[in-house]
N, C-alpha and C positions, 0 to 999 in steps of 0.2 A: 507762268504761275502754276503750282501744284493743283491737280485736278481735285485732290481730297482736301476739303476745308478743315478736316480734323486731323491732319497730318501733323507730325512733330514739328516744332519751330526751333531752328538753329540760328544762333548768332555767332558769326564769325568775326573776331577782331583781327582785321587783315592788314594789308600793306606788304605782305611777302609773297614770293612765289608760291610757297607751301599753301597759303590762305587761298590764292586764286585757284590752284588746282584742286583743293578740297571742295570749294564751292562749285567748279566745273564738274567734278566727279558726281557730287550730290545731284546736281541738276540733270546729268546724263543717265545715272544708274538708280536714282532713288527720287523720281519726280513727285512722290507724295510728300516729301520732306519741304517745308517752307524755309528757305535759306535767305538770310539777310547777312551781307558783309558790310562792316562798318571800317571806313577809311579816315585816318586822321586829316588827310588833305594836305600834308606837307610836301609830298613830292608828286609832281605832275606826270603824265604820260605813263601812269601805271596800266598794265593790262587789265581791262574790265572784267571782273568775275561774273559768272552766271548768277542769276537770281536777283533779289533786291540788293541795292547799294545805297548806304547812307554816308555822308562825308561830314567830317567834323566831330569834335570832342563831345562827350556826355556831360562835362562839368563836374566831374568827381565821382567817387564811388557811390555816394547816396543817390545822385541823379541817375546813374547807370543802374542801380538797383531798382529804382523806380520805372525806368524804361523796360527793364527785363520783365517786371510784373505787369506793366500796362500792356505789353505786347506778347504776353503769355509765352515767354521763351522757355523751351524745355531744356535745352542745352547751350551753354556758353563755351565757345571754343577760343581760347587765347592763342592766335597764330601770328602774333606780332613778332617783331625783330627781338632776337635774343638779348638785345641791350635796352630794350624798352621797358625799364624796370618799373618806371611809375604806372603805366597802363596796366602791367601785369599785377602789380600790387592792388590797383583799384578794381581789376576784374575778380581778384580772389575775394576782396572784401565784399564786392556787390553780390557775388554768387552766394557767399555765406549769409548775407543779410536777406537775401530774397529767396533762399532755398533752392537756387537753381543748379542743376547739375553742371559740372565745370570741370574742363581739363585743358592742358596746354599742348599745342602742336609745336614742338621746339626741334629744329634740325641739330643734330649732334655737333660738337665743336670739332675743330681740325685736330687729328691725332698728331703727335710730335713724331719726327723721323729722327733715327739715330744720327744722321748727318746735319740736322738742323742746329744752327746756332741761335736757339730761341731763348729770349730773356723775358720771363713774364712780369707784367706790371699789374698793379691793383687798379689803377685808374689812369685817366689821360694825364693827370698831373704828375703821377709816379713814372708814366712814360716818358714825359718831357724830362724828368729829372735824370733819368737813365742815359738820356742822350749825352749829357755832358761826361759821363763815365766811359761810355763806349768810344767816344773821340771822333765819330763820324762827322763829316762836314756837309754832305749832300743827302738829304733825308727824303725818302718817298713816304708820304703821309696818306694812309687810306682809312682813315678812321671816321669819315663822314664829315658833312659840312658843319655840324653842330660840335661845339667844345673845342674849336681851334684856338680860342683864347688861352688854352693851357699851354700852347707852344709860342705864344707871342710875348713872353717876358724878355727883358733886356739880357738875361743871361744866356739867351740863344740867338742873339742878334748876329752872331758870327756863322750862323748855319743857314744853308739854302734849302728850302723846302719845295718840293714837287707835290702839290696837293690834288688828288683826284677825287672828284665828287660828282654826283648826278646833277645836282642842281648848284647854282653859283652860291659860294659860301658868303656869309656876312661878316664884317669886322667885329672884333679885332682879329687880325691875322699876324702870322709872323712877318718880320720886316722884310725878308727876302723870300718872296713866294712866286711860284708858277702855277697858275691853276690850269688843271686839265679836266674839262668836262667830258665824262664818258660814262657809259654803263655796260656792265657785263652782259653775257658771259665773256671771258678773256681767254686767250690761248697761251700756251707756254712760249710759243715762238714770239708773239706779240709782247708778252711781259718781258721776256729776256732782251728784246730789242729795245724796249723802252728803258729798262735799267742800264743798259749800255749807252744808249744815246744821252742820258741825263746824267751819266757818270755817278749813279746812286751808290752810296756805301753803307746805307742802313735803311731798312724798311721798319716802319711802324704801323700796326694794324690792329684791329680787334678781332677776337676769336668768334667771328660771326658764323663760321662753319659754311657747309654747302660747296658744290662744285663750281658754281659760277664764277667765283673770284679766287679759287684755290690756286690757280696757275701762278700767282705772284710769289707763293710760298716755295713752289718747286724751282722757279727761276732764281730766286734768292738763295736756295740751297745749293743749285748747281754752280752759282757764281761766288759761293762761299760768304755771303753776306750775312751780317747779324740781323735778327728779326726781334724787335720788341713787340711782344704779344699782350695786349690789354685783355685781362681775364674777364669772364662773363660775371655780371652781377649775380648774387644768390637769388634763386627762384623763391616765390612765395612758399612758405612752409605749408606742408600738407596738400600741395596741389599735384596731382597726377600729371605726368608728362608722357607723350608719345613722340617717337622720332621721326615719322614720316606720315604721308597721306595714307597708305594702306593700313597703317596701324590706327589712324584717326577713324577710318571707315569701320575698322574692327571694334573700336571703342564705342562708336555709334550703333553697333549691332548691324552693320551693313557689309556687304561682300567687298574685300580689299581689291578685288579684280577691277573694280570701278576706276581705280587710279591708272590703269594701263591705257584708258582712252584719252587721258589728258596730254596735251602737247608738252 
């Protein structure tokens, strides 16, 4: 707990590696800052960040705004997943309603490579529709455990899906599905071997960004496989974004060198 009872109070909406690293950096280099990380609680075995931790939703933007005021939060940092559109929208609304300083820590998306066979999709449903056009029969699906119903329609019954998730997915699932429970980071050698072992001929993923899961894109590129890339939802209008922990620390008025101490 910070020694200064009057130090600034920061709420981090977490669940990502960046959120944990920011909390750890603040605890190590700015002990006067009171840090609380909020986790939705949907994924188990997350690395526990430094500082206080709360688990569970807030109950909507009005409840979050009330929580910010009740706990005298000075800065709200939205460090949720780039596809967590609902909580990001709620955070922006709550910050505006409560007058709380607010910004988003959002890792950049994956840049396209000239040799990529990338096919952008607006949504999971759009990605599913593109599979019929591409003609692949064995799909490596890495879009997370939620939203798999988009690929469970009868029009895709002839396809086989290798689905990789951290937690077991819930139905409905595609008719022909092999579940692989695993967590990154992944290596290029491992991803290449996986694609070859399962005879994958198309990859479907979200533009989540970050190095932990980027190796699949390089492996697909080297094997000449098409990649259906679900584009990120639009960020809330008017919310400032920073790309990494050093930039977040600078935005908080602290030294970016603090991030170097994080594992």
